[in-house]
C-alpha positions in Angstrom: 0.0 0.0 0.0 1.4 3.4 -1.0 1.0 6.5 1.1 0.7 9.7 -0.8 1.3 13.1 0.7 -1.5 15.2 -0.4 0.1 18.5 0.8 2.1 20.6 -1.5 5.8 20.6 -0.6 6.5 23.9 -2.4 4.3 25.8 0.0 6.1 24.5 3.1 9.5 25.4 1.6 8.4 28.8 0.6 7.0 29.4 4.1 10.3 28.4 5.7 12.1 30.7 3.3 9.8 33.6 4.2 10.4 33.1 7.9 14.2 32.9 7.4 14.0 36.1 5.4 12.0 37.9 8.1 14.5 36.7 10.8 17.5 38.0 8.7 15.8 41.4 8.1 15.0 41.8 11.8 18.6 40.9 12.8 20.0 43.2 10.1 17.9 46.1 11.3 18.9 45.4 15.0 22.6 45.4 14.1 22.2 48.5 12.0 20.5 50.3 14.9 23.2 49.2 17.3 25.9 50.3 14.8 24.3 53.7 14.3 24.0 54.2 18.1 27.6 53.4 18.5 28.7 55.8 15.8 26.5 58.5 17.3 28.0 58.1 20.7 31.5 58.2 19.3 30.8 61.4 17.3 29.3 62.9 20.5 32.5 62.1 22.4 34.7 63.5 19.6 32.6 66.7 19.6 33.0 67.1 23.3 36.7 66.6 23.1 37.0 69.1 20.3 35.0 71.7 22.3 37.3 71.0 25.3 40.4 71.5 23.2 39.0 74.7 21.7 38.2 76.0 25.2 41.7 75.2 26.4 43.3 76.9 23.3 41.1 80.0 24.0 42.1 80.1 27.6 45.8 79.6 26.7 45.7 82.5 24.2 43.9 84.8 26.6 46.3 83.9 29.4 49.3 84.6 27.1 47.9 88.0 26.0 47.3 89.0 29.6 50.8 87.8 30.7 52.7 89.5 27.9 50.5 92.6 27.6 50.4 92.2 23.8 47.4 93.6 21.9 47.1 90.7 19.4 47.9 87.0 19.2 48.3 85.4 15.8 50.3 82.2 15.2 53.7 82.9 13.5 53.6 79.8 11.3 50.9 77.4 10.2 51.4 74.3 8.1 48.5 73.0 5.8 48.2 70.1 3.5 47.0 70.9 0.0 43.2 71.5 0.1 43.0 71.3 3.9 40.5 73.5 5.8 41.4 74.6 9.3 40.4 77.3 11.8 43.2 79.3 13.4 42.7 81.5 16.4 43.3 85.3 16.5 43.4 86.8 20.0 42.7 90.5 20.7 43.3 92.2 24.0 42.2 95.8 24.8 45.2 97.4 26.6 43.6 100.9 26.6 41.5 102.7 29.2 38.3 102.9 27.1 36.1 100.5 25.1 37.8 99.3 21.9 35.5 99.2 18.9 37.1 97.3 16.1 36.9 95.1 13.0 39.3 92.3 11.9 40.8 92.4 8.4 42.7 89.4 7.1 44.7 89.6 3.8 47.6 88.1 2.0 50.8 90.1 1.5 51.1 89.2 -2.2 54.4 90.8 -2.9 55.3 90.8 -6.6 53.2 87.7 -7.4 49.6 86.9 -7.1 50.0 83.2 -8.0 48.0 81.0 -5.6 46.7 83.8 -3.3 43.3 83.9 -5.0 43.0 80.1 -4.4 42.6 80.5 -0.6 39.2 80.6 0.9 39.3 82.9 4.0 36.3 83.3 6.3 36.0 85.3 9.6 33.5 87.5 11.4 33.6 90.9 9.7 31.2 92.8 11.8 32.0 95.5 14.4 33.2 94.1 17.7 33.8 95.7 21.1 36.1 94.9 24.1 36.0 96.6 27.5 39.3 97.8 29.0 41.6 94.8 29.9 39.2 92.4 28.2 40.6 89.8 25.8 38.8 87.5 23.3 39.6 85.0 20.6 38.1 84.9 17.1 38.4 82.1 14.5 39.7 82.6 11.0 38.7 79.7 8.8 41.2 79.0 6.0 40.9 76.6 3.1 44.4 76.1 1.6 44.8 75.8 -2.1 46.2 72.8 -4.0 49.3 74.9 -4.9 52.2 74.3 -2.6 54.2 77.2 -1.3 54.6 79.7 1.6 52.3 82.6 1.8 52.3 85.6 4.2 48.9 86.2 5.8 48.4 89.5 7.8 45.7 90.0 10.4 44.9 93.6 11.3 42.7 94.9 14.1 41.3 98.2 12.9 40.2 100.5 15.7 37.1 102.8 15.2 35.8 105.9 17.0 32.3 104.6 17.8 30.2 101.5 18.3 28.9 101.7 14.7 32.5 101.3 13.3 31.9 104.1 10.9 35.0 106.3 11.3 38.5 104.6 11.4 40.6 105.8 14.3 43.8 103.8 13.6 45.2 100.3 13.0 45.1 99.0 16.6 47.5 96.1 16.0 48.6 93.7 13.2 50.6 90.5 13.0 52.0 88.4 10.1 51.7 84.7 9.9 53.4 82.4 7.3 51.1 79.8 5.8 53.0 76.8 4.3 51.1 74.6 2.0 52.7 71.3 1.3 
């Protein structure tokens, strides 16, 4: 006597395949969620560390300005890789007896050649600023180096004004030169 299976074997195999696919998708989504959570926590830690370092640099610059009595801090040398973007700090201290109203101007000393200077992308806060007597503050200058190697002279000027509207120039309060080497 022969026993025949009246059920269709294709349906049972396809049902097992569907369940396996669902389990794989659920596991993949879980692992993806865990991976994204890990990456987010690492980025949060890196951001916190960057903020700490920036705060330490700011405090160091302000401390240096108050110790030396200088009006301006600007690094003497900076080294960039081709195409690298970095923010460098400019520190300003009011050594006078009245509120200092000023603007920051950053430009290249192009000398006899303008090759490569127009390839830099410089960004900084250009609006009028104020410092009370004996107050110091740092400001960021964001620089995107060109793909042309060389050494470039970058000058930062703090231009003093007679009033809070920064309408009438009083004088150049301070200036410093920095050499940017792109390699």
